[in-house]
PDB file with one MODEL, atoms N, CA, C and O in Angstrom:
MODEL        1
ATOM      1  N   UNK A   1      19.696  15.359 -27.880  1.00  0.00           N
ATOM      2  CA  UNK A   1      21.090  16.376 -28.072  1.00  0.00           C
ATOM      3  C   UNK A   1      19.816  17.446 -28.943  1.00  0.00           C
ATOM      4  O   UNK A   1      18.816  17.162 -29.603  1.00  0.00           O
ATOM      5  N   UNK A   2      20.433  18.695 -28.558  1.00  0.00           N
ATOM      6  CA  UNK A   2      19.771  19.834 -29.205  1.00  0.00           C
ATOM      7  C   UNK A   2      20.439  20.544 -30.234  1.00  0.00           C
ATOM      8  O   UNK A   2      21.556  20.071 -30.442  1.00  0.00           O
ATOM      9  N   UNK A   3      20.032  21.915 -31.249  1.00  0.00           N
ATOM     10  CA  UNK A   3      20.261  22.099 -31.739  1.00  0.00           C
ATOM     11  C   UNK A   3      21.116  23.304 -31.814  1.00  0.00           C
ATOM     12  O   UNK A   3      20.332  24.141 -32.262  1.00  0.00           O
ATOM     13  N   UNK A   4      22.151  23.841 -31.660  1.00  0.00           N
ATOM     14  CA  UNK A   4      22.110  25.500 -31.243  1.00  0.00           C
ATOM     15  C   UNK A   4      21.400  25.932 -31.675  1.00  0.00           C
ATOM     16  O   UNK A   4      20.626  26.692 -31.094  1.00  0.00           O
ATOM     17  N   UNK A   5      21.332  25.579 -33.145  1.00  0.00           N
ATOM     18  CA  UNK A   5      20.450  27.267 -33.900  1.00  0.00           C
ATOM     19  C   UNK A   5      19.071  27.352 -32.695  1.00  0.00           C
ATOM     20  O   UNK A   5      19.609  26.527 -31.957  1.00  0.00           O
ATOM     21  N   UNK A   6      18.423  27.519 -32.323  1.00  0.00           N
ATOM     22  CA  UNK A   6      17.314  26.907 -31.952  1.00  0.00           C
ATOM     23  C   UNK A   6      17.972  28.130 -30.405  1.00  0.00           C
ATOM     24  O   UNK A   6      17.143  28.440 -29.550  1.00  0.00           O
ATOM     25  N   UNK A   7      19.324  28.617 -30.296  1.00  0.00           N
ATOM     26  CA  UNK A   7      19.347  29.550 -29.094  1.00  0.00           C
ATOM     27  C   UNK A   7      19.270  30.775 -29.708  1.00  0.00           C
ATOM     28  O   UNK A   7      19.825  31.195 -30.724  1.00  0.00           O
ATOM     29  N   UNK A   8      18.241  31.459 -28.684  1.00  0.00           N
ATOM     30  CA  UNK A   8      17.914  33.009 -29.688  1.00  0.00           C
ATOM     31  C   UNK A   8      18.288  34.145 -28.442  1.00  0.00           C
ATOM     32  O   UNK A   8      18.299  33.948 -27.227  1.00  0.00           O
ATOM     33  N   UNK A   9      18.511  35.075 -29.007  1.00  0.00           N
ATOM     34  CA  UNK A   9      18.692  36.324 -28.056  1.00  0.00           C
ATOM     35  C   UNK A   9      17.159  36.351 -27.224  1.00  0.00           C
ATOM     36  O   UNK A   9      16.036  36.020 -27.607  1.00  0.00           O
ATOM     37  N   UNK A  10      17.830  37.090 -25.456  1.00  0.00           N
ATOM     38  CA  UNK A  10      16.998  37.164 -24.735  1.00  0.00           C
ATOM     39  C   UNK A  10      15.765  35.859 -23.938  1.00  0.00           C
ATOM     40  O   UNK A  10      14.754  35.850 -23.236  1.00  0.00           O
ATOM     41  N   UNK A  11      16.874  34.719 -24.759  1.00  0.00           N
ATOM     42  CA  UNK A  11      16.539  33.146 -23.881  1.00  0.00           C
ATOM     43  C   UNK A  11      16.350  33.304 -22.207  1.00  0.00           C
ATOM     44  O   UNK A  11      16.817  34.301 -21.656  1.00  0.00           O
ATOM     45  N   UNK A  12      15.691  32.340 -21.485  1.00  0.00           N
ATOM     46  CA  UNK A  12      16.511  32.129 -20.050  1.00  0.00           C
ATOM     47  C   UNK A  12      16.803  30.974 -20.212  1.00  0.00           C
ATOM     48  O   UNK A  12      16.206  29.962 -20.581  1.00  0.00           O
ATOM     49  N   UNK A  13      18.625  31.430 -19.635  1.00  0.00           N
ATOM     50  CA  UNK A  13      18.956  29.971 -19.150  1.00  0.00           C
ATOM     51  C   UNK A  13      18.909  29.457 -17.310  1.00  0.00           C
ATOM     52  O   UNK A  13      19.334  29.992 -16.285  1.00  0.00           O
ATOM     53  N   UNK A  14      18.288  28.384 -17.547  1.00  0.00           N
ATOM     54  CA  UNK A  14      17.659  28.186 -16.241  1.00  0.00           C
ATOM     55  C   UNK A  14      19.245  26.898 -15.574  1.00  0.00           C
ATOM     56  O   UNK A  14      20.271  26.684 -16.220  1.00  0.00           O
ATOM     57  N   UNK A  15      18.976  26.423 -14.482  1.00  0.00           N
ATOM     58  CA  UNK A  15      19.640  24.998 -14.055  1.00  0.00           C
ATOM     59  C   UNK A  15      19.097  23.975 -14.287  1.00  0.00           C
ATOM     60  O   UNK A  15      18.150  24.087 -15.065  1.00  0.00           O
ATOM     61  N   UNK A  16      19.323  22.906 -13.896  1.00  0.00           N
ATOM     62  CA  UNK A  16      18.466  21.679 -13.528  1.00  0.00           C
ATOM     63  C   UNK A  16      17.439  22.055 -12.897  1.00  0.00           C
ATOM     64  O   UNK A  16      16.338  21.893 -13.422  1.00  0.00           O
ATOM     65  N   UNK A  17      17.552  22.627 -11.664  1.00  0.00           N
ATOM     66  CA  UNK A  17      16.737  22.018 -10.522  1.00  0.00           C
ATOM     67  C   UNK A  17      15.538  23.514 -11.157  1.00  0.00           C
ATOM     68  O   UNK A  17      14.514  23.881 -10.582  1.00  0.00           O
ATOM     69  N   UNK A  18      16.176  24.152 -12.579  1.00  0.00           N
ATOM     70  CA  UNK A  18      14.623  25.106 -12.562  1.00  0.00           C
ATOM     71  C   UNK A  18      15.007  26.887 -12.535  1.00  0.00           C
ATOM     72  O   UNK A  18      14.480  27.833 -13.121  1.00  0.00           O
ATOM     73  N   UNK A  19      16.040  26.814 -11.673  1.00  0.00           N
ATOM     74  CA  UNK A  19      16.796  28.570 -11.248  1.00  0.00           C
ATOM     75  C   UNK A  19      17.408  29.595 -11.994  1.00  0.00           C
ATOM     76  O   UNK A  19      18.621  29.431 -12.124  1.00  0.00           O
ATOM     77  N   UNK A  20      16.790  30.921 -12.691  1.00  0.00           N
ATOM     78  CA  UNK A  20      17.914  31.987 -12.866  1.00  0.00           C
ATOM     79  C   UNK A  20      19.305  31.266 -13.067  1.00  0.00           C
ATOM     80  O   UNK A  20      19.832  30.913 -12.012  1.00  0.00           O
ATOM     81  N   UNK A  21      19.959  30.997 -14.167  1.00  0.00           N
ATOM     82  CA  UNK A  21      20.517  31.234 -14.336  1.00  0.00           C
ATOM     83  C   UNK A  21      21.092  33.016 -14.504  1.00  0.00           C
ATOM     84  O   UNK A  21      21.650  33.771 -13.707  1.00  0.00           O
ATOM     85  N   UNK A  22      20.574  33.204 -16.120  1.00  0.00           N
ATOM     86  CA  UNK A  22      21.058  34.106 -16.957  1.00  0.00           C
ATOM     87  C   UNK A  22      20.416  34.132 -18.010  1.00  0.00           C
ATOM     88  O   UNK A  22      19.362  33.518 -18.172  1.00  0.00           O
ATOM     89  N   UNK A  23      20.986  34.867 -18.886  1.00  0.00           N
ATOM     90  CA  UNK A  23      19.588  35.239 -20.300  1.00  0.00           C
ATOM     91  C   UNK A  23      20.896  35.432 -21.419  1.00  0.00           C
ATOM     92  O   UNK A  23      21.920  36.067 -21.165  1.00  0.00           O
ATOM     93  N   UNK A  24      20.592  34.703 -22.756  1.00  0.00           N
ATOM     94  CA  UNK A  24      21.078  34.897 -24.017  1.00  0.00           C
ATOM     95  C   UNK A  24      21.593  36.427 -24.407  1.00  0.00           C
ATOM     96  O   UNK A  24      20.798  37.270 -24.820  1.00  0.00           O
ATOM     97  N   UNK A  25      22.860  36.665 -24.249  1.00  0.00           N
ATOM     98  CA  UNK A  25      23.060  37.887 -25.491  1.00  0.00           C
ATOM     99  C   UNK A  25      22.767  37.430 -26.859  1.00  0.00           C
ATOM    100  O   UNK A  25      22.061  37.832 -27.784  1.00  0.00           O
ATOM    101  N   UNK A  26      23.750  36.215 -26.603  1.00  0.00           N
ATOM    102  CA  UNK A  26      23.621  35.736 -28.380  1.00  0.00           C
ATOM    103  C   UNK A  26      24.683  35.080 -27.676  1.00  0.00           C
ATOM    104  O   UNK A  26      25.186  35.200 -26.559  1.00  0.00           O
ATOM    105  N   UNK A  27      24.970  33.935 -29.246  1.00  0.00           N
ATOM    106  CA  UNK A  27      25.928  32.421 -29.175  1.00  0.00           C
ATOM    107  C   UNK A  27      27.071  32.638 -30.393  1.00  0.00           C
ATOM    108  O   UNK A  27      27.011  32.764 -31.616  1.00  0.00           O
ATOM    109  N   UNK A  28      28.239  32.610 -29.297  1.00  0.00           N
ATOM    110  CA  UNK A  28      29.447  32.887 -30.124  1.00  0.00           C
ATOM    111  C   UNK A  28      30.643  31.893 -29.610  1.00  0.00           C
ATOM    112  O   UNK A  28      31.398  31.874 -28.638  1.00  0.00           O
ATOM    113  N   UNK A  29      30.354  30.816 -31.139  1.00  0.00           N
ATOM    114  CA  UNK A  29      31.195  29.641 -31.244  1.00  0.00           C
ATOM    115  C   UNK A  29      30.545  28.580 -30.442  1.00  0.00           C
ATOM    116  O   UNK A  29      29.321  28.693 -30.372  1.00  0.00           O
ATOM    117  N   UNK A  30      31.100  27.525 -29.790  1.00  0.00           N
ATOM    118  CA  UNK A  30      30.881  26.907 -28.514  1.00  0.00           C
ATOM    119  C   UNK A  30      30.233  27.220 -27.177  1.00  0.00           C
ATOM    120  O   UNK A  30      29.616  26.567 -26.336  1.00  0.00           O
ATOM    121  N   UNK A  31      30.776  28.991 -27.373  1.00  0.00           N
ATOM    122  CA  UNK A  31      29.427  28.906 -25.929  1.00  0.00           C
ATOM    123  C   UNK A  31      28.420  29.877 -25.887  1.00  0.00           C
ATOM    124  O   UNK A  31      28.289  30.469 -26.958  1.00  0.00           O
ATOM    125  N   UNK A  32      27.720  30.203 -25.055  1.00  0.00           N
ATOM    126  CA  UNK A  32      26.346  31.728 -24.894  1.00  0.00           C
ATOM    127  C   UNK A  32      27.118  32.108 -23.940  1.00  0.00           C
ATOM    128  O   UNK A  32      27.823  31.504 -23.131  1.00  0.00           O
ATOM    129  N   UNK A  33      26.761  33.817 -24.257  1.00  0.00           N
ATOM    130  CA  UNK A  33      27.528  34.856 -24.234  1.00  0.00           C
ATOM    131  C   UNK A  33      25.993  35.164 -23.462  1.00  0.00           C
ATOM    132  O   UNK A  33      24.963  35.077 -24.130  1.00  0.00           O
ATOM    133  N   UNK A  34      25.959  35.472 -22.225  1.00  0.00           N
ATOM    134  CA  UNK A  34      25.101  36.019 -21.299  1.00  0.00           C
ATOM    135  C   UNK A  34      25.237  37.856 -21.065  1.00  0.00           C
ATOM    136  O   UNK A  34      26.077  38.755 -21.021  1.00  0.00           O
ATOM    137  N   UNK A  35      24.149  37.674 -20.989  1.00  0.00           N
ATOM    138  CA  UNK A  35      24.066  39.351 -20.719  1.00  0.00           C
ATOM    139  C   UNK A  35      24.998  40.465 -19.333  1.00  0.00           C
ATOM    140  O   UNK A  35      25.848  40.301 -18.458  1.00  0.00           O
ATOM    141  N   UNK A  36      24.380  41.273 -19.743  1.00  0.00           N
ATOM    142  CA  UNK A  36      25.417  42.427 -19.026  1.00  0.00           C
ATOM    143  C   UNK A  36      24.501  42.410 -17.417  1.00  0.00           C
ATOM    144  O   UNK A  36      25.170  42.279 -16.391  1.00  0.00           O
ATOM    145  N   UNK A  37      23.211  42.528 -17.335  1.00  0.00           N
ATOM    146  CA  UNK A  37      21.651  42.751 -16.334  1.00  0.00           C
ATOM    147  C   UNK A  37      21.907  41.427 -15.745  1.00  0.00           C
ATOM    148  O   UNK A  37      21.102  41.336 -14.818  1.00  0.00           O
ATOM    149  N   UNK A  38      22.402  40.676 -15.787  1.00  0.00           N
ATOM    150  CA  UNK A  38      22.273  39.274 -14.713  1.00  0.00           C
ATOM    151  C   UNK A  38      23.624  39.111 -13.911  1.00  0.00           C
ATOM    152  O   UNK A  38      23.719  38.474 -12.862  1.00  0.00           O
ATOM    153  N   UNK A  39      24.709  39.807 -14.580  1.00  0.00           N
ATOM    154  CA  UNK A  39      26.146  39.182 -14.232  1.00  0.00           C
ATOM    155  C   UNK A  39      26.287  39.785 -12.202  1.00  0.00           C
ATOM    156  O   UNK A  39      26.487  38.991 -11.283  1.00  0.00           O
ATOM    157  N   UNK A  40      26.153  40.951 -12.072  1.00  0.00           N
ATOM    158  CA  UNK A  40      26.223  41.209 -11.074  1.00  0.00           C
ATOM    159  C   UNK A  40      27.239  42.649 -10.692  1.00  0.00           C
ATOM    160  O   UNK A  40      27.158  43.600  -9.914  1.00  0.00           O
ATOM    161  N   UNK A  41      28.416  42.060 -11.960  1.00  0.00           N
ATOM    162  CA  UNK A  41      29.662  42.705 -11.702  1.00  0.00           C
ATOM    163  C   UNK A  41      29.196  43.726 -13.516  1.00  0.00           C
ATOM    164  O   UNK A  41      30.017  44.398 -14.141  1.00  0.00           O
ATOM    165  N   UNK A  42      28.147  43.571 -13.808  1.00  0.00           N
ATOM    166  CA  UNK A  42      28.433  44.466 -15.410  1.00  0.00           C
ATOM    167  C   UNK A  42      29.005  44.355 -16.451  1.00  0.00           C
ATOM    168  O   UNK A  42      28.953  45.158 -17.383  1.00  0.00           O
ATOM    169  N   UNK A  43      29.889  42.894 -16.389  1.00  0.00           N
ATOM    170  CA  UNK A  43      30.539  42.693 -17.688  1.00  0.00           C
ATOM    171  C   UNK A  43      29.668  41.508 -18.473  1.00  0.00           C
ATOM    172  O   UNK A  43      28.473  41.495 -18.176  1.00  0.00           O
ATOM    173  N   UNK A  44      30.106  40.530 -19.420  1.00  0.00           N
ATOM    174  CA  UNK A  44      29.407  39.616 -20.063  1.00  0.00           C
ATOM    175  C   UNK A  44      30.657  38.271 -19.260  1.00  0.00           C
ATOM    176  O   UNK A  44      31.848  38.202 -18.960  1.00  0.00           O
ATOM    177  N   UNK A  45      29.168  37.232 -19.203  1.00  0.00           N
ATOM    178  CA  UNK A  45      30.429  35.861 -18.497  1.00  0.00           C
ATOM    179  C   UNK A  45      29.408  34.888 -19.790  1.00  0.00           C
ATOM    180  O   UNK A  45      28.418  35.158 -20.470  1.00  0.00           O
ATOM    181  N   UNK A  46      30.107  33.946 -19.667  1.00  0.00           N
ATOM    182  CA  UNK A  46      30.294  32.363 -21.316  1.00  0.00           C
ATOM    183  C   UNK A  46      29.156  31.562 -20.532  1.00  0.00           C
ATOM    184  O   UNK A  46      28.928  32.102 -19.449  1.00  0.00           O
ATOM    185  N   UNK A  47      28.710  30.915 -20.667  1.00  0.00           N
ATOM    186  CA  UNK A  47      28.510  29.427 -20.498  1.00  0.00           C
ATOM    187  C   UNK A  47      29.243  28.847 -21.995  1.00  0.00           C
ATOM    188  O   UNK A  47      29.445  29.390 -23.081  1.00  0.00           O
ATOM    189  N   UNK A  48      29.577  27.184 -21.337  1.00  0.00           N
ATOM    190  CA  UNK A  48      29.964  26.459 -22.412  1.00  0.00           C
ATOM    191  C   UNK A  48      28.721  25.766 -23.207  1.00  0.00           C
ATOM    192  O   UNK A  48      27.833  25.119 -22.650  1.00  0.00           O
ATOM    193  N   UNK A  49      28.807  25.998 -24.518  1.00  0.00           N
ATOM    194  CA  UNK A  49      27.158  25.019 -24.913  1.00  0.00           C
ATOM    195  C   UNK A  49      27.616  23.386 -24.172  1.00  0.00           C
ATOM    196  O   UNK A  49      26.485  23.041 -23.829  1.00  0.00           O
ATOM    197  N   UNK A  50      28.278  22.548 -23.856  1.00  0.00           N
ATOM    198  CA  UNK A  50      28.562  21.598 -23.339  1.00  0.00           C
ATOM    199  C   UNK A  50      27.238  21.532 -22.129  1.00  0.00           C
ATOM    200  O   UNK A  50      26.086  21.130 -22.293  1.00  0.00           O
ATOM    201  N   UNK A  51      27.651  21.880 -21.348  1.00  0.00           N
ATOM    202  CA  UNK A  51      26.445  22.507 -20.426  1.00  0.00           C
ATOM    203  C   UNK A  51      25.105  22.297 -20.733  1.00  0.00           C
ATOM    204  O   UNK A  51      24.292  21.923 -19.888  1.00  0.00           O
ATOM    205  N   UNK A  52      24.814  22.532 -21.976  1.00  0.00           N
ATOM    206  CA  UNK A  52      23.317  22.741 -22.033  1.00  0.00           C
ATOM    207  C   UNK A  52      22.487  21.702 -22.130  1.00  0.00           C
ATOM    208  O   UNK A  52      22.786  20.931 -23.041  1.00  0.00           O
ATOM    209  N   UNK A  53      21.437  21.384 -21.430  1.00  0.00           N
ATOM    210  CA  UNK A  53      21.305  19.612 -21.613  1.00  0.00           C
ATOM    211  C   UNK A  53      20.207  19.545 -22.973  1.00  0.00           C
ATOM    212  O   UNK A  53      20.394  18.842 -23.967  1.00  0.00           O
ATOM    213  N   UNK A  54      18.670  20.731 -22.678  1.00  0.00           N
ATOM    214  CA  UNK A  54      17.848  20.857 -23.410  1.00  0.00           C
ATOM    215  C   UNK A  54      17.687  22.626 -24.638  1.00  0.00           C
ATOM    216  O   UNK A  54      18.508  23.509 -24.889  1.00  0.00           O
ATOM    217  N   UNK A  55      17.007  22.524 -24.845  1.00  0.00           N
ATOM    218  CA  UNK A  55      15.956  23.891 -24.737  1.00  0.00           C
ATOM    219  C   UNK A  55      14.513  23.544 -25.422  1.00  0.00           C
ATOM    220  O   UNK A  55      14.115  22.828 -26.340  1.00  0.00           O
ATOM    221  N   UNK A  56      14.032  24.316 -24.606  1.00  0.00           N
ATOM    222  CA  UNK A  56      12.523  23.664 -24.191  1.00  0.00           C
ATOM    223  C   UNK A  56      11.584  25.311 -23.680  1.00  0.00           C
ATOM    224  O   UNK A  56      11.870  25.971 -22.680  1.00  0.00           O
ATOM    225  N   UNK A  57      10.442  25.656 -24.706  1.00  0.00           N
ATOM    226  CA  UNK A  57       9.937  26.464 -24.389  1.00  0.00           C
ATOM    227  C   UNK A  57      10.522  27.587 -24.304  1.00  0.00           C
ATOM    228  O   UNK A  57      10.601  28.277 -23.288  1.00  0.00           O
ATOM    229  N   UNK A  58      11.009  27.852 -25.482  1.00  0.00           N
ATOM    230  CA  UNK A  58      11.806  29.132 -24.813  1.00  0.00           C
ATOM    231  C   UNK A  58      12.840  29.401 -23.765  1.00  0.00           C
ATOM    232  O   UNK A  58      13.317  30.371 -23.175  1.00  0.00           O
ATOM    233  N   UNK A  59      12.975  28.033 -23.803  1.00  0.00           N
ATOM    234  CA  UNK A  59      14.377  27.915 -22.344  1.00  0.00           C
ATOM    235  C   UNK A  59      15.305  27.594 -22.436  1.00  0.00           C
ATOM    236  O   UNK A  59      15.307  26.780 -23.360  1.00  0.00           O
ATOM    237  N   UNK A  60      16.678  27.749 -21.857  1.00  0.00           N
ATOM    238  CA  UNK A  60      17.863  26.376 -21.992  1.00  0.00           C
ATOM    239  C   UNK A  60      17.653  25.836 -20.110  1.00  0.00           C
ATOM    240  O   UNK A  60      17.421  26.270 -18.982  1.00  0.00           O
ATOM    241  N   UNK A  61      17.909  24.757 -20.796  1.00  0.00           N
ATOM    242  CA  UNK A  61      18.120  23.717 -19.122  1.00  0.00           C
ATOM    243  C   UNK A  61      19.963  23.516 -19.428  1.00  0.00           C
ATOM    244  O   UNK A  61      20.728  23.446 -20.390  1.00  0.00           O
ATOM    245  N   UNK A  62      20.003  23.492 -18.227  1.00  0.00           N
ATOM    246  CA  UNK A  62      21.738  23.157 -18.264  1.00  0.00           C
ATOM    247  C   UNK A  62      21.831  21.882 -17.282  1.00  0.00           C
ATOM    248  O   UNK A  62      21.161  21.689 -16.267  1.00  0.00           O
ATOM    249  N   UNK A  63      22.798  21.088 -17.819  1.00  0.00           N
ATOM    250  CA  UNK A  63      23.072  19.532 -17.387  1.00  0.00           C
ATOM    251  C   UNK A  63      23.756  19.862 -15.472  1.00  0.00           C
ATOM    252  O   UNK A  63      24.503  19.099 -14.860  1.00  0.00           O
ATOM    253  N   UNK A  64      23.286  20.956 -15.046  1.00  0.00           N
ATOM    254  CA  UNK A  64      24.348  21.610 -13.614  1.00  0.00           C
ATOM    255  C   UNK A  64      23.029  21.838 -13.423  1.00  0.00           C
ATOM    256  O   UNK A  64      22.160  21.708 -14.286  1.00  0.00           O
ATOM    257  N   UNK A  65      22.791  22.342 -11.758  1.00  0.00           N
ATOM    258  CA  UNK A  65      21.864  22.666 -10.862  1.00  0.00           C
ATOM    259  C   UNK A  65      22.115  24.612 -11.425  1.00  0.00           C
ATOM    260  O   UNK A  65      22.667  25.062 -12.430  1.00  0.00           O
ATOM    261  N   UNK A  66      21.438  25.322 -10.269  1.00  0.00           N
ATOM    262  CA  UNK A  66      22.239  26.895 -10.621  1.00  0.00           C
ATOM    263  C   UNK A  66      23.328  27.208  -9.732  1.00  0.00           C
ATOM    264  O   UNK A  66      24.413  27.126 -10.308  1.00  0.00           O
ATOM    265  N   UNK A  67      23.402  27.556  -8.457  1.00  0.00           N
ATOM    266  CA  UNK A  67      25.069  26.915  -7.696  1.00  0.00           C
ATOM    267  C   UNK A  67      26.011  26.502  -8.960  1.00  0.00           C
ATOM    268  O   UNK A  67      26.424  27.454  -9.623  1.00  0.00           O
ATOM    269  N   UNK A  68      26.414  25.140  -9.388  1.00  0.00           N
ATOM    270  CA  UNK A  68      27.274  24.596 -10.192  1.00  0.00           C
ATOM    271  C   UNK A  68      27.354  25.542 -11.283  1.00  0.00           C
ATOM    272  O   UNK A  68      28.520  25.887 -11.471  1.00  0.00           O
ATOM    273  N   UNK A  69      26.517  26.086 -12.073  1.00  0.00           N
ATOM    274  CA  UNK A  69      26.285  26.751 -13.021  1.00  0.00           C
ATOM    275  C   UNK A  69      26.952  28.193 -12.920  1.00  0.00           C
ATOM    276  O   UNK A  69      27.860  28.610 -13.640  1.00  0.00           O
ATOM    277  N   UNK A  70      26.406  28.779 -12.024  1.00  0.00           N
ATOM    278  CA  UNK A  70      27.592  29.824 -11.870  1.00  0.00           C
ATOM    279  C   UNK A  70      28.906  30.169 -11.020  1.00  0.00           C
ATOM    280  O   UNK A  70      29.671  31.087 -10.725  1.00  0.00           O
ATOM    281  N   UNK A  71      28.673  28.957 -10.848  1.00  0.00           N
ATOM    282  CA  UNK A  71      30.031  28.441 -10.520  1.00  0.00           C
ATOM    283  C   UNK A  71      31.551  28.304 -11.669  1.00  0.00           C
ATOM    284  O   UNK A  71      32.748  28.472 -11.436  1.00  0.00           O
ATOM    285  N   UNK A  72      30.982  28.018 -12.631  1.00  0.00           N
ATOM    286  CA  UNK A  72      31.256  27.678 -13.752  1.00  0.00           C
ATOM    287  C   UNK A  72      31.245  28.475 -15.033  1.00  0.00           C
ATOM    288  O   UNK A  72      31.691  27.979 -16.068  1.00  0.00           O
ATOM    289  N   UNK A  73      30.436  30.460 -14.971  1.00  0.00           N
ATOM    290  CA  UNK A  73      30.340  31.128 -16.148  1.00  0.00           C
ATOM    291  C   UNK A  73      32.236  31.348 -15.805  1.00  0.00           C
ATOM    292  O   UNK A  73      33.039  30.965 -14.954  1.00  0.00           O
ATOM    293  N   UNK A  74      32.248  32.012 -16.783  1.00  0.00           N
ATOM    294  CA  UNK A  74      34.087  32.709 -16.975  1.00  0.00           C
ATOM    295  C   UNK A  74      33.436  33.866 -17.167  1.00  0.00           C
ATOM    296  O   UNK A  74      34.066  34.902 -17.381  1.00  0.00           O
TER     297      UNK A  74
ENDMDL
END
C-alpha cells in the first residue's frame, strides 16, 4: 500500500511496463490530475488513485500497462 501524500507535483506516472503515461499536476480527492503537456489535446486528464501500484524513486507506477492506462484516462 502507498501513501497518497507521497504523490507530488511534477512526478512521472508510468505504467507497470515502465512506459511514460503522464506527469502529475496535483492530487484532487481520489484522482491524480495530469498536466496538459502530456495530453495531446491541451486538456487535463485524470487517473483514478486505485490504479496506483506504488510510489518509488519520484515515480508513480500503475497496476496497468501504458496502453491500458491511456484508455482509462478521463
